[in-house]
VMD Tcl script that draws the C-alpha trace (Angstrom):
set ca {
  {-8.68 7.61 -15.09}
  {-7.46 9.17 -18.32}
  {-3.74 9.11 -18.94}
  {-2.09 12.45 -19.52}
  {0.31 12.76 -22.41}
  {2.38 15.84 -22.97}
  {3.20 17.82 -25.96}
  {6.47 19.61 -25.76}
  {6.38 23.22 -26.68}
  {9.22 25.41 -26.95}
  {10.40 28.33 -25.18}
  {13.10 30.49 -26.47}
  {15.15 33.50 -25.78}
  {16.32 36.36 -27.78}
  {19.82 37.45 -27.35}
  {21.34 40.75 -27.98}
  {24.60 41.71 -26.52}
  {23.69 39.09 -24.02}
  {19.98 39.50 -23.51}
  {18.09 36.26 -23.24}
  {14.40 36.69 -23.93}
  {12.32 33.55 -23.39}
  {9.14 32.86 -25.17}
  {6.53 30.22 -24.68}
  {6.37 27.72 -27.39}
  {3.27 25.75 -26.83}
  {1.37 22.78 -26.97}
  {1.57 21.34 -23.50}
  {0.37 18.78 -21.17}
  {-2.43 17.22 -23.07}
  {-4.83 14.72 -21.61}
  {-6.05 11.82 -23.67}
  {-9.15 13.79 -24.68}
  {-8.26 17.42 -24.26}
  {-5.47 19.69 -23.09}
  {-4.89 19.66 -19.40}
  {-2.16 22.21 -19.16}
  {0.03 23.97 -21.55}
  {3.65 24.32 -22.52}
  {6.63 24.09 -22.66}
  {2.60 22.18 -23.24}
  {5.49 24.34 -22.02}
  {7.62 21.60 -20.80}
  {9.33 23.60 -22.92}
  {8.67 25.11 -23.61}
  {9.15 26.57 -26.33}
  {13.49 28.62 -26.80}
  {17.70 31.72 -27.92}
  {19.31 33.72 -30.30}
  {19.21 36.46 -32.76}
  {20.37 39.89 -31.73}
  {18.00 42.36 -30.17}
  {19.09 45.88 -31.15}
  {20.09 47.66 -27.99}
  {22.58 50.42 -27.36}
  {24.94 50.30 -24.43}
  {24.07 53.16 -22.13}
  {27.38 53.51 -20.38}
  {30.76 54.56 -21.71}
  {33.35 51.84 -21.95}
  {35.70 53.37 -19.43}
  {37.04 50.17 -17.90}
  {38.92 47.54 -19.95}
  {37.22 44.85 -17.86}
  {33.91 45.73 -19.48}
  {35.05 44.12 -22.73}
  {36.03 41.01 -20.79}
  {32.58 40.92 -19.16}
  {30.91 41.18 -22.54}
  {33.12 38.43 -23.95}
  {32.21 36.12 -21.09}
  {28.55 36.94 -21.52}
  {28.71 36.22 -25.27}
  {30.45 32.91 -24.60}
  {27.73 32.09 -22.07}
  {25.09 32.63 -24.73}
  {26.98 30.37 -27.11}
  {27.19 27.64 -24.47}
  {23.48 27.99 -23.75}
  {22.67 27.62 -27.45}
  {24.62 24.34 -27.35}
  {22.61 23.26 -24.26}
  {25.73 23.39 -22.03}
  {23.88 24.90 -19.07}
  {26.55 24.47 -16.39}
  {29.18 26.12 -18.55}
  {26.78 28.90 -19.51}
  {25.87 29.57 -15.88}
  {29.53 29.78 -14.87}
  {30.29 32.25 -17.67}
  {27.26 34.41 -16.84}
  {28.28 34.49 -13.18}
  {31.82 35.55 -14.06}
  {30.44 38.29 -16.28}
  {28.07 39.42 -13.51}
  {30.90 39.66 -10.97}
  {32.93 41.95 -13.26}
  {29.94 44.13 -14.10}
  {29.07 44.55 -10.43}
  {32.67 45.41 -9.62}
  {32.95 48.13 -12.30}
  {29.48 49.56 -11.67}
  {27.99 48.58 -15.05}
  {24.35 48.55 -13.93}
  {23.00 47.97 -17.42}
  {25.27 44.94 -17.75}
  {24.30 43.73 -14.27}
  {20.65 43.79 -15.32}
  {21.49 41.72 -18.40}
  {23.58 39.19 -16.45}
  {20.92 38.72 -13.77}
  {18.36 38.13 -16.52}
  {20.59 35.59 -18.25}
  {21.32 33.69 -15.05}
  {17.59 33.64 -14.38}
  {17.03 32.11 -17.78}
  {19.40 29.24 -17.02}
  {17.43 28.37 -13.88}
  {14.20 28.83 -15.84}
  {15.44 26.40 -18.51}
  {16.23 23.86 -15.80}
  {12.78 24.18 -14.22}
  {13.96 25.96 -11.06}
  {11.19 28.58 -11.12}
  {11.68 30.14 -7.66}
  {15.37 30.77 -8.37}
  {14.62 32.03 -11.88}
  {11.92 34.39 -10.60}
  {14.30 35.83 -8.02}
  {16.91 36.68 -10.67}
  {14.31 38.06 -13.08}
  {12.90 40.34 -10.38}
  {16.38 41.59 -9.46}
  {16.98 42.32 -13.13}
  {13.63 44.12 -13.48}
  {14.33 46.35 -10.45}
  {17.67 47.51 -11.86}
  {16.29 48.10 -15.34}
  {13.40 50.14 -14.00}
  {15.77 52.17 -11.84}
  {18.10 53.09 -14.72}
  {15.30 53.68 -17.23}
  {16.17 50.75 -19.51}
  {12.73 50.40 -21.12}
  {13.67 47.62 -23.51}
  {15.20 45.68 -20.64}
  {12.08 46.29 -18.56}
  {9.97 44.85 -21.38}
  {12.17 41.75 -21.51}
  {12.08 41.24 -17.74}
  {8.30 41.62 -17.66}
  {8.05 38.93 -20.34}
  {10.36 36.61 -18.44}
  {8.44 37.01 -15.19}
  {5.23 36.40 -17.09}
  {6.75 33.21 -18.44}
  {7.34 31.94 -14.90}
  {3.69 32.48 -13.97}
  {2.67 30.88 -17.27}
  {4.83 27.84 -16.48}
  {3.10 27.53 -13.11}
  {-0.39 27.82 -14.60}
  {-1.18 31.29 -13.25}
  {-2.55 32.53 -16.57}
  {-4.16 35.81 -15.47}
  {-0.90 36.93 -13.88}
  {1.11 35.76 -16.87}
  {-1.18 37.55 -19.33}
  {-0.85 40.80 -17.37}
  {2.97 40.68 -17.55}
  {2.95 39.70 -21.22}
  {0.64 42.54 -22.14}
  {2.77 45.06 -20.23}
  {5.80 43.78 -22.12}
  {4.09 43.94 -25.52}
  {2.91 47.51 -24.86}
  {6.47 48.64 -24.12}
  {7.92 46.92 -27.20}
  {5.27 48.41 -29.47}
  {5.76 51.86 -27.94}
  {9.53 51.74 -28.40}
  {9.20 50.39 -31.93}
  {11.85 48.76 -34.08}
  {11.92 45.42 -32.25}
  {9.80 43.24 -34.52}
  {11.35 40.03 -33.22}
  {10.45 40.93 -29.64}
  {6.93 41.81 -30.77}
  {6.67 38.41 -32.45}
  {7.68 36.71 -29.22}
  {5.08 38.57 -27.20}
  {2.30 37.83 -29.69}
  {3.26 34.16 -29.38}
  {3.24 34.23 -25.59}
  {-0.12 35.98 -25.39}
  {-1.50 33.50 -27.91}
  {-0.19 30.75 -25.64}
  {-2.29 31.98 -22.74}
  {-5.46 31.77 -24.84}
  {-4.31 28.35 -26.05}
  {-3.92 27.16 -22.46}
  {-7.43 28.38 -21.65}
  {-8.97 26.61 -24.65}
  {-9.71 29.75 -26.67}
  {-8.22 28.29 -29.84}
  {-9.59 30.89 -32.26}
  {-7.95 33.71 -30.32}
  {-4.76 31.71 -29.85}
  {-4.53 30.89 -33.55}
  {-4.94 34.56 -34.44}
  {-2.00 35.58 -32.21}
  {0.13 32.67 -33.41}
  {-0.46 33.56 -37.05}
  {0.44 37.20 -36.40}
  {3.66 36.01 -34.78}
  {4.43 33.58 -37.62}
  {3.99 36.34 -40.20}
  {6.52 38.53 -38.39}
  {9.04 35.68 -38.03}
  {8.82 34.83 -41.71}
  {9.07 38.48 -42.73}
  {12.25 39.12 -40.74}
  {13.89 35.77 -41.56}
  {13.73 34.43 -37.99}
  {13.89 30.71 -38.81}
  {14.09 29.57 -35.20}
  {11.03 31.64 -34.40}
  {9.30 30.29 -37.50}
  {9.94 26.74 -36.26}
  {8.39 27.64 -32.91}
  {5.28 29.11 -34.48}
  {4.73 26.22 -36.87}
  {4.96 23.93 -33.84}
  {2.46 26.02 -31.88}
  {-0.02 26.26 -34.73}
  {0.26 22.49 -35.08}
  {-0.65 22.30 -31.40}
  {-3.89 24.18 -32.04}
  {-4.96 21.71 -34.71}
  {-3.92 18.85 -32.46}
  {-6.09 20.22 -29.65}
  {-9.01 20.34 -32.07}
  {-8.44 16.76 -33.19}
  {-7.33 17.69 -36.72}
  {-4.38 15.28 -36.71}
  {-3.43 15.46 -40.41}
  {-3.18 19.25 -40.23}
  {-1.31 19.08 -36.92}
  {1.15 16.52 -38.30}
  {1.83 18.71 -41.33}
  {2.73 21.71 -39.16}
  {4.83 19.60 -36.77}
  {6.79 18.15 -39.68}
  {7.41 21.62 -41.14}
  {8.66 22.71 -37.72}
  {10.91 19.64 -37.38}
  {12.49 20.25 -40.79}
  {13.44 23.83 -39.88}
  {14.76 22.86 -36.47}
  {16.91 20.09 -37.92}
  {18.22 22.43 -40.59}
  {19.33 25.11 -38.11}
  {20.67 22.68 -35.48}
  {18.09 23.49 -32.80}
  {18.41 20.30 -30.76}
  {15.88 21.24 -28.11}
  {13.39 22.13 -30.80}
  {14.08 18.86 -32.61}
  {13.41 16.94 -29.38}
  {10.14 18.77 -28.92}
  {9.01 18.25 -32.51}
  {9.82 14.53 -32.37}
  {7.77 14.26 -29.19}
  {4.83 16.10 -30.74}
  {4.88 13.96 -33.90}
  {4.94 10.93 -31.59}
  {1.88 12.32 -29.85}
  {-0.04 12.39 -33.16}
  {0.69 8.73 -33.80}
  {-0.14 7.98 -30.16}
  {-3.51 9.72 -30.51}
  {-4.26 7.60 -33.59}
  {-3.36 4.35 -31.80}
  {-0.14 3.70 -33.75}
  {1.85 2.85 -30.62}
  {5.02 1.43 -32.22}
  {5.46 4.56 -34.33}
  {4.65 6.80 -31.36}
  {7.11 4.98 -29.12}
  {9.88 5.37 -31.69}
  {9.39 9.15 -31.85}
  {9.08 9.47 -28.06}
  {12.32 7.56 -27.53}
  {14.17 9.68 -30.09}
  {12.89 12.76 -28.29}
  {13.89 11.47 -24.85}
  {17.44 10.69 -25.99}
  {17.95 14.25 -27.26}
  {16.35 15.93 -24.24}
  {18.43 13.86 -21.81}
  {21.58 14.64 -23.77}
  {21.01 18.42 -23.60}
  {19.84 18.39 -19.96}
  {16.29 19.63 -20.56}
  {14.76 18.34 -17.32}
  {11.26 19.59 -18.04}
  {11.22 17.96 -21.45}
  {12.64 14.72 -20.04}
  {9.78 14.55 -17.54}
  {7.26 14.87 -20.36}
  {8.91 12.22 -22.53}
  {9.17 9.74 -19.66}
  {5.45 10.21 -19.00}
  {4.59 9.72 -22.66}
  {6.65 6.54 -23.00}
  {5.05 5.20 -19.82}
  {1.63 5.91 -21.28}
  {2.46 3.86 -24.39}
  {3.33 0.85 -22.27}
  {0.20 1.43 -20.20}
  {-1.93 1.45 -23.36}
  {-0.34 -1.84 -24.41}
  {-1.00 -3.45 -21.01}
  {2.67 -3.59 -19.97}
  {1.95 -2.18 -16.52}
  {5.32 -2.84 -14.83}
  {7.14 -1.01 -17.61}
  {4.58 1.78 -17.56}
  {4.91 2.18 -13.80}
  {8.70 2.40 -14.05}
  {8.53 5.28 -16.54}
  {5.76 7.03 -14.59}
  {7.82 6.86 -11.41}
  {10.86 8.26 -13.20}
  {8.72 11.11 -14.51}
  {7.24 11.71 -11.04}
  {10.71 11.95 -9.50}
  {11.69 14.38 -12.24}
  {8.65 16.61 -11.58}
  {9.22 16.58 -7.83}
  {12.88 17.49 -8.29}
  {11.91 20.37 -10.59}
  {9.22 21.65 -8.22}
  {6.63 21.10 -10.97}
  {3.50 20.71 -8.84}
  {1.12 20.51 -11.80}
  {3.22 17.86 -13.51}
  {3.51 16.00 -10.20}
  {-0.28 15.90 -9.95}
  {-0.54 14.50 -13.48}
  {1.96 11.77 -12.68}
  {0.26 10.83 -9.41}
  {-2.99 10.52 -11.38}
  {-1.30 8.33 -13.99}
  {0.31 6.07 -11.38}
}
mol new
graphics top color blue
foreach p $ca { graphics top sphere $p radius 0.5 }
foreach p [lrange $ca 0 end-1] q [lrange $ca 1 end] { graphics top cylinder $p $q radius 0.2 }
display resetview
């Protein structure tokens, strides 16, 4: 049976006064011959930062509102440093204040941000619950930008679970709102990336590349270096899927350079993994193993459980290719336990196949 390797893709958020807006950064579970699943190819998923212009819709009549916003901003900072427990605690404190003072706009933001923490940790049912609560509030108060963000985030959950038609529907609803509102080019770039990721997952590489290139052009035009790193990674994934390894390696290395320069540790871990995958595909197992191990160390350090599962699988596959079956089995079993803990049924199936 073919072994399944994984490419790590990124998924990111946009923040603005506390809004976290995830995006798929792709290149995904890839089988030895062709892609089996995508992201994060997601396993990452790919991504949070950069402000999203948004006006507060309530008057600051309570001094605790400033405290809630401070806590929320600190939560975003902790998330960007991959301190998920600290970020979750800060978001929950902010949520409690916002609920107490009746700041429904802020409540919608906090619920979304808490959902993103669970999403980042692979707890999709919990993440979906928070995203849906956030969506309901935003729809009720007429927060169209927030609605667009929540639709994207819900779409990302379905994307992560392989329900591409459902994901595409939510992404397209989100893109339509962002384009109608206007002025949010970064958000539009994210949605073009996510829609491209659906086509990527379904093997429609020409369509995927078109959306990715549109997104890359926007990121470069607005100076979104983190987003540019994501798109270079995703375009590299297209060439990788088509077997054009030199071109894929070039894009992955461009992505790695940007991510290292801006201190995006999750992105660095993903890029190292993807470069390892290129060497793996070409049979250069020592080089591949070195990159996979560098990736695993970073992903473990920042607590990216989905990414860790992918790296463990990839390292196991190297040992399997070299005939070191006990070592391979150990890594596969670690990856299987990781997938089961995360509720990643698709990843669990891949690991059971590999074992």
